Every structure is written in C-alpha cells, then in structure tokens.
C-alpha positions, 0 to 999 in steps of 0.5 A: 294545483295550478300554482304548483304546476306554474312553480314547477314550470318556472323551476324547469325553465330556470334550470334550462337557462342556467344550463345554457349559460354554463354551455355558453361559458364552456364554448367561450373557454374552448374557443379562447384556448384554440391556440393551445390546440385543445380542440384537436385533442379533447372531446366532450359529451355532456348528457343529463347526468353524466358527461364524458371527456376524451383526450388524445395523448400524442406525446406525453410531453405535449400536454405537460402538467395535464398529462402528469396529473391525468396519469397520476390517478384514475380519480380526480377528487369527486369530479371525474374518473378515468376509465383506464381499462378503456384507453386505446393505443393507436398509431397516432397516440393513446386515447383516454376516457373520463366520466364525470357527473354533469353537476361537476361540469364547471370543475372539469372545464376549469381543469381542461382550460389550464 
C-alpha cells in the first residue's frame, strides 16, 4: 500500500514538473515575440482541463495570416474551437474567444507564435 502511494506521489510530482516546464516555454515564447505586439492583443488562461485564448482584432490586416486563418473556421483541427457567438464588437476592435484542451496547449502556443 505504501509503495502505491509513493508511486502515485512520484507520478503527480512528475506531472507538475512537466506542466511547469511547458509554462516556462510558453512564457519564453511570449517574451520573444513582444516585438510583434502580441501581448496587447492576445490573452490566455490555462486551467486544469481547459484553456481559453482571447484576442483583439483591431484591424484584420494587422494580424495578417493569423486573422485569415482564424476567420476561416470555428474549429482548428482537434486543438481549439472559436466561440463565434461570444465575439464582442468594441469601439477599438473585435474580441474573439477560443477554447482548447490544456493537453493541446503546445499546439496552440505554436500557432500563436507564428
């Protein structure tokens, strides 16, 4: 019984370490791309099973291929879904919301970093 508990503890600690590494890579990518002004246009909340991505579309041409890709569909493979009904029109632009499984975080970050 004690061996099972020890094994479970090691597995949980390993998963926590892996998640922290993924978050550090995510932070590094966001910092690397600050020159593209993504920090002012994208926001992300990563939870236990679901992650949410929010982005501000000021002028569709500002985001170029990202905007074209995002508007072409409401689903992006098996990685993310855009909540079209939740989009908000503001005086400064339009806010879009996406949700994705936390297990797909790396794919979402790779796309955002393009």
